[in-house]
N, C-alpha and C positions, 0 to 999 in steps of 0.2 A: 459295117455298120451302124451308127453307136444305140446302143439302148437308151430312152430318153422315160425310159421309167423301170423302175427294179417289178419284178413280183410280188411283191407287199401291196406297192400302191397299183397292180393293175388288180388284184384282184380286192382289192377298197377298191376302186368304181366299178366292178363287177355287183357289187352284193349291191351297193350304191343304187344302180342301174336297175338292176333285179327287181327293186322294189320300188313297186308303181309307187303308192302312196307317193314319191319324192318327183313324179311327173306328171302328175296329174297337171297341171297348166292353173288359172289363178281362179282363185280364194280369197278366202280370207285369213282361210287358216293355218296357219305357221304346218306345215305339208315336211320341215326337215329333219326330224329328229336328228339324236344321237351324233353318225359320221358327219352332218351338217354340224351342228355346233360345235362340234372338237374341232375342225379345223376352220372356220371361223376365229374360236380365244386364240389358233394356236397361229394363222396366216397375221391374226393381231397381233400378237409379241413380235415375232415374225421382223415387224415393220416398224415396232416401237408404239402402239397404238392402242390406245382403250378399247378400242369396239372391229367388230368388226362382220362387214355381212359381206353373204355374199346372193348373188343373180344369172337369173336364166340365159338373160341378153348386153348387149350393147347395150343399149335403148333403156332400159331397165334401169343403168348401171346408170346412167345419162339420166332418169328422170328421180331414180333417188339422192342420185348429188344434189341433183337440183333442193329438191325438196332441206337434205339436211344444211345447206347454206340458205335456206330461208329470203329462196327469192321471190320477189313479189310477181304478182299478177300482171303489175302493170310492165316490168321489166323486157327488154332486149335480150334475144337469147339469141347469140350464132349455136351451129347441131348442123353436122354433115347433112352437105343434103341428102341420103340417102336415108336420114331416120321416119321414124312413120308419124309424121306431124298430131295424126288421130292424138296414141297420146301426151306431148308434148301439151296440146292444146286443156288437156287439166291442168295447171297450173290458171 
């Protein structure tokens, strides 16, 4: 079997999940902490980008990408048929 993650990665994931503040759901407070900030910076650097942002779901990734693209409320946007349309109506 091919190992996808090493011991260091598994320890980092375990440490992050054990800290309940990272998993508290919707909030207007930043709950990411140092590990998440470090991950976002390293991810951005790896991809040659100025910024990186992590989200907890694909639908939130769509929401953030549309906001970052400054899509207007009157724009037509195609999304996957299984998307949560209630979230997308915020535009």
